[in-house]
PLY file of the C-alpha trace (Angstrom):
ply
format ascii 1.0
element vertex 315
property float x
property float y
property float z
element edge 314
property int vertex1
property int vertex2
end_header
0.00 0.00 0.00
2.96 2.31 0.47
3.53 2.26 -3.26
-0.06 3.37 -3.83
0.28 6.18 -1.29
3.44 7.35 -3.00
1.71 7.36 -6.39
-1.18 9.40 -4.99
1.22 11.91 -3.41
3.04 12.25 -6.72
-0.24 13.06 -8.41
0.22 16.73 -7.52
3.59 16.92 -9.30
3.19 17.91 -12.93
6.73 18.01 -14.35
5.56 18.60 -17.91
3.59 21.69 -16.86
5.97 23.38 -14.43
6.71 26.28 -16.78
3.17 26.76 -18.10
0.72 25.46 -15.49
-1.08 28.37 -13.83
-2.64 26.33 -11.03
-6.24 26.94 -12.12
-8.88 24.84 -13.86
-12.44 25.43 -14.99
-15.43 23.46 -13.79
-16.00 21.61 -17.08
-12.41 20.32 -17.24
-12.57 19.34 -13.58
-15.75 17.32 -14.13
-14.17 15.54 -17.11
-11.12 14.62 -15.03
-13.25 13.34 -12.14
-15.36 11.15 -14.43
-12.24 9.67 -15.99
-10.79 8.91 -12.54
-14.04 7.30 -11.36
-14.09 5.03 -14.41
-10.58 3.87 -13.54
-11.56 3.22 -9.90
-14.57 1.21 -11.06
-12.33 -0.83 -13.34
-9.95 -1.61 -10.45
-12.83 -2.62 -8.20
-14.28 -4.97 -10.82
-10.95 -6.46 -11.87
-10.77 -8.82 -8.90
-7.02 -8.29 -8.49
-5.47 -8.92 -5.06
-2.20 -8.50 -3.17
0.75 -7.58 -5.41
-1.23 -7.64 -8.64
-3.77 -5.24 -7.12
-1.02 -2.84 -6.03
0.60 -2.91 -9.45
-2.73 -2.38 -11.21
-3.63 0.59 -9.00
-0.22 2.20 -9.48
-0.45 1.71 -13.24
-3.93 3.21 -13.50
-3.09 6.19 -11.29
-0.01 6.93 -13.39
-2.12 6.79 -16.53
-4.77 9.07 -15.00
-2.08 11.59 -14.11
-0.96 11.73 -17.74
-4.60 12.08 -18.84
-5.12 14.93 -16.38
-2.05 16.70 -17.75
-3.51 16.47 -21.27
-6.79 17.97 -20.00
-4.89 20.84 -18.38
-2.91 21.55 -21.55
-6.07 21.60 -23.66
-7.85 23.87 -21.18
-5.01 26.39 -21.06
-4.66 26.34 -24.84
-8.35 26.59 -25.80
-10.57 27.61 -22.87
-8.48 29.79 -20.56
-9.32 33.46 -21.20
-11.15 32.95 -24.52
-11.68 36.69 -24.96
-9.67 38.20 -27.81
-10.24 41.69 -26.42
-11.82 43.34 -23.40
-11.86 42.31 -19.75
-13.40 38.96 -18.83
-14.03 37.54 -15.36
-13.74 33.77 -15.78
-14.95 31.46 -13.02
-12.08 29.08 -12.18
-10.91 26.77 -9.41
-7.50 27.17 -7.77
-5.89 23.75 -7.49
-3.86 24.67 -4.40
-6.91 24.98 -2.12
-9.86 23.88 -4.36
-11.53 27.30 -4.02
-13.48 28.90 -6.87
-13.06 32.56 -7.69
-13.11 34.96 -10.65
-9.94 35.02 -12.71
-9.36 38.36 -14.44
-8.51 38.05 -18.15
-7.28 41.51 -19.11
-6.80 42.43 -22.74
-7.29 45.58 -24.77
-10.73 47.04 -24.03
-11.00 48.43 -27.55
-12.50 45.68 -29.71
-12.07 47.57 -32.96
-14.27 49.35 -35.49
-17.10 47.75 -37.42
-18.06 49.24 -40.78
-21.77 48.89 -41.50
-23.46 49.67 -44.82
-27.25 49.94 -44.77
-29.67 51.11 -47.44
-32.05 53.97 -46.80
-35.41 52.95 -45.27
-34.01 49.61 -44.12
-33.16 48.56 -40.56
-29.84 49.43 -38.95
-28.73 46.81 -36.40
-25.85 47.51 -34.01
-24.70 44.25 -32.40
-22.42 44.63 -29.38
-22.35 41.01 -28.20
-19.16 38.93 -28.38
-19.05 35.14 -28.08
-17.50 35.18 -24.59
-19.91 37.68 -23.00
-22.29 34.96 -21.79
-19.39 33.10 -20.15
-18.07 36.10 -18.23
-18.96 36.97 -14.66
-19.74 40.42 -13.28
-21.02 42.06 -16.47
-23.65 44.79 -16.08
-25.27 46.77 -18.93
-24.81 47.55 -22.61
-24.68 51.26 -23.46
-25.09 52.62 -27.00
-23.99 56.15 -27.90
-24.31 58.36 -30.96
-20.95 60.09 -31.36
-21.15 63.60 -32.77
-17.56 64.67 -32.28
-14.48 64.20 -30.14
-16.22 65.42 -26.98
-19.90 65.19 -27.90
-22.12 62.11 -27.76
-25.68 61.11 -26.88
-26.76 58.06 -24.89
-29.32 56.12 -26.95
-29.88 53.07 -24.78
-28.62 51.41 -21.60
-29.80 47.96 -20.57
-29.39 44.20 -20.85
-30.00 43.84 -24.60
-26.78 43.55 -26.65
-28.31 44.88 -29.89
-29.91 48.16 -30.91
-32.14 48.38 -34.00
-33.00 51.58 -35.85
-35.82 50.99 -38.36
-36.22 52.88 -41.63
-32.89 54.68 -41.53
-32.40 57.99 -43.30
-29.24 59.68 -44.63
-28.87 61.72 -41.44
-28.50 58.48 -39.44
-25.08 57.88 -40.99
-22.11 58.52 -38.74
-20.25 57.13 -35.75
-21.69 55.07 -32.90
-20.13 53.41 -29.88
-21.15 50.53 -27.63
-19.77 49.77 -24.18
-20.38 46.78 -21.93
-20.07 47.57 -18.25
-18.40 45.44 -15.60
-18.60 45.41 -11.82
-14.97 46.44 -11.57
-13.52 49.70 -12.86
-13.95 50.62 -16.50
-15.97 48.99 -19.29
-15.41 45.37 -20.24
-15.51 46.02 -23.99
-15.76 49.01 -26.32
-16.89 48.61 -29.94
-17.06 51.44 -32.48
-19.42 51.50 -35.46
-19.04 53.53 -38.64
-22.42 53.58 -40.38
-22.87 54.46 -44.05
-26.39 54.93 -45.44
-26.60 53.88 -49.10
-29.34 54.92 -51.57
-32.69 53.23 -51.23
-33.17 49.89 -52.95
-35.85 49.63 -55.65
-38.51 47.23 -54.39
-42.17 46.75 -55.19
-42.81 46.44 -51.49
-40.55 47.16 -48.52
-40.92 45.11 -45.36
-39.19 45.52 -42.07
-36.42 42.96 -41.55
-36.20 43.07 -37.78
-38.12 44.16 -34.71
-37.93 47.71 -33.45
-35.86 48.39 -30.37
-36.07 51.99 -29.18
-35.53 53.38 -25.70
-35.52 56.78 -24.12
-32.02 58.25 -23.83
-32.46 58.87 -20.10
-33.76 55.44 -19.07
-31.63 52.61 -17.68
-34.31 49.92 -17.62
-34.30 46.86 -19.85
-37.12 46.67 -22.39
-38.97 43.37 -22.68
-38.97 41.45 -26.01
-42.67 42.23 -26.52
-42.03 45.95 -26.30
-39.31 45.73 -28.92
-41.90 45.29 -31.67
-43.59 48.58 -30.78
-42.62 52.23 -31.19
-42.76 53.80 -27.71
-42.88 57.51 -27.13
-39.44 59.10 -27.00
-38.09 62.41 -25.82
-37.52 65.49 -27.92
-33.80 64.87 -28.07
-34.26 61.32 -29.33
-36.78 62.55 -31.91
-34.16 64.90 -33.30
-31.75 61.97 -33.57
-33.96 59.23 -34.89
-36.76 61.23 -36.52
-40.04 59.57 -37.37
-39.84 55.90 -36.32
-43.27 54.87 -37.67
-42.96 51.69 -39.78
-45.90 52.78 -41.97
-44.99 52.80 -45.66
-45.25 56.03 -47.63
-47.38 56.27 -50.79
-44.23 56.16 -52.91
-43.55 52.71 -51.52
-46.82 51.23 -52.81
-47.09 48.88 -55.74
-45.93 50.09 -59.17
-48.78 50.83 -61.72
-47.01 48.60 -64.24
-47.31 45.71 -61.80
-51.06 46.40 -61.49
-51.53 46.30 -65.28
-49.57 43.07 -65.51
-51.78 41.52 -62.83
-54.97 42.52 -64.69
-53.65 41.03 -67.95
-52.79 37.75 -66.25
-56.27 37.65 -64.69
-57.96 38.12 -68.09
-55.88 35.33 -69.61
-56.83 32.98 -66.79
-60.56 33.73 -67.19
-60.34 33.22 -70.98
-58.64 29.87 -70.49
-61.35 28.85 -67.99
-64.17 29.77 -70.40
-62.46 27.79 -73.18
-62.36 24.69 -70.99
-66.03 25.10 -70.03
-67.03 25.37 -73.71
-65.06 22.27 -74.59
-66.67 20.25 -71.77
-70.16 21.48 -72.76
-69.61 20.40 -76.39
-68.58 16.91 -75.32
-71.64 16.54 -73.10
-74.00 17.68 -75.90
-72.41 15.29 -78.39
-72.73 12.34 -76.00
-76.38 13.21 -75.20
-77.22 13.19 -78.97
-75.74 9.72 -79.34
-77.84 8.46 -76.44
-81.08 9.82 -77.98
-80.33 8.21 -81.37
-79.65 4.87 -79.66
-82.99 4.97 -77.84
-84.92 5.80 -81.05
-83.22 2.99 -82.97
-84.07 0.45 -80.29
-87.70 1.62 -80.15
-88.21 1.21 -83.92
-86.66 -2.25 -83.82
-89.03 -3.40 -81.09
-92.06 -1.98 -82.93
-91.12 -3.81 -86.12
-90.67 -7.09 -84.30
-93.96 -6.89 -82.37
-96.39 -8.05 -85.22
-94.28 -11.09 -85.95
-94.42 -12.14 -82.32
-98.28 -11.91 -82.28
-98.87 -13.89 -85.54
-100.70 -17.35 -85.16
0 1
1 2
2 3
3 4
4 5
5 6
6 7
7 8
8 9
9 10
10 11
11 12
12 13
13 14
14 15
15 16
16 17
17 18
18 19
19 20
20 21
21 22
22 23
23 24
24 25
25 26
26 27
27 28
28 29
29 30
30 31
31 32
32 33
33 34
34 35
35 36
36 37
37 38
38 39
39 40
40 41
41 42
42 43
43 44
44 45
45 46
46 47
47 48
48 49
49 50
50 51
51 52
52 53
53 54
54 55
55 56
56 57
57 58
58 59
59 60
60 61
61 62
62 63
63 64
64 65
65 66
66 67
67 68
68 69
69 70
70 71
71 72
72 73
73 74
74 75
75 76
76 77
77 78
78 79
79 80
80 81
81 82
82 83
83 84
84 85
85 86
86 87
87 88
88 89
89 90
90 91
91 92
92 93
93 94
94 95
95 96
96 97
97 98
98 99
99 100
100 101
101 102
102 103
103 104
104 105
105 106
106 107
107 108
108 109
109 110
110 111
111 112
112 113
113 114
114 115
115 116
116 117
117 118
118 119
119 120
120 121
121 122
122 123
123 124
124 125
125 126
126 127
127 128
128 129
129 130
130 131
131 132
132 133
133 134
134 135
135 136
136 137
137 138
138 139
139 140
140 141
141 142
142 143
143 144
144 145
145 146
146 147
147 148
148 149
149 150
150 151
151 152
152 153
153 154
154 155
155 156
156 157
157 158
158 159
159 160
160 161
161 162
162 163
163 164
164 165
165 166
166 167
167 168
168 169
169 170
170 171
171 172
172 173
173 174
174 175
175 176
176 177
177 178
178 179
179 180
180 181
181 182
182 183
183 184
184 185
185 186
186 187
187 188
188 189
189 190
190 191
191 192
192 193
193 194
194 195
195 196
196 197
197 198
198 199
199 200
200 201
201 202
202 203
203 204
204 205
205 206
206 207
207 208
208 209
209 210
210 211
211 212
212 213
213 214
214 215
215 216
216 217
217 218
218 219
219 220
220 221
221 222
222 223
223 224
224 225
225 226
226 227
227 228
228 229
229 230
230 231
231 232
232 233
233 234
234 235
235 236
236 237
237 238
238 239
239 240
240 241
241 242
242 243
243 244
244 245
245 246
246 247
247 248
248 249
249 250
250 251
251 252
252 253
253 254
254 255
255 256
256 257
257 258
258 259
259 260
260 261
261 262
262 263
263 264
264 265
265 266
266 267
267 268
268 269
269 270
270 271
271 272
272 273
273 274
274 275
275 276
276 277
277 278
278 279
279 280
280 281
281 282
282 283
283 284
284 285
285 286
286 287
287 288
288 289
289 290
290 291
291 292
292 293
293 294
294 295
295 296
296 297
297 298
298 299
299 300
300 301
301 302
302 303
303 304
304 305
305 306
306 307
307 308
308 309
309 310
310 311
311 312
312 313
313 314
């Protein structure tokens, strides 16, 4: 048993990770390691080994589990440790020295770059501030969207839990610079994303439909709007009206159907009715022809019976 105790004590020594191992592990990797170890213990228990063979088998399996654990650690540190490419992330990890969980600070550049967005006039502008690691981070607070007018001038458009902001039916004056920040419980924002919006000329469509739901908030509010409210156009302040203008999704008369399309529809309707009348005439002719044949057959049979009747009554 001393050999087994020695193998267990050596489990904490990771010679292949001395230069890179940070002494932390996430919950998912820890659960994978525990399940692998339990499978090995179950195998030892069911093997039926005893005495020296049991000791050798246990030592062999523990050594193998140690190598497996090292591979899990390497994969975690290479792929899952601090997955954020930018910004500040609070990742929930476990410290191997005392098995205590705490938030590990992954600090990288807060500026997550500039996104260039091209949108056609009278279509929906969508500003998306969510990154793939935001849902994994701890301690995040609110998304804040700003309209940037100059180096020292900006207007708060929305602050809340939703990571996207939608502006329906954009106009040329909506082009310009925007900024989104995601707050964090500690000092400073977690991420900052800049948007450069260009409004292109309106597309030529027979009918324009809204591509996404409306999401508009008052500049002064900090409450999160519910998903059902996002499809409506709530009242906004004077300042927001100057920024966004008329947010009504109602189409203007110029956006109605083209007169040429109406004429084409009428022509197609006339052709369909003409084709239907032609089919009805053809069916009626067939029925009349067949009814004439039936009448002639009845008359012929009647004359035959009348001619045969005197012969049947002769003595």
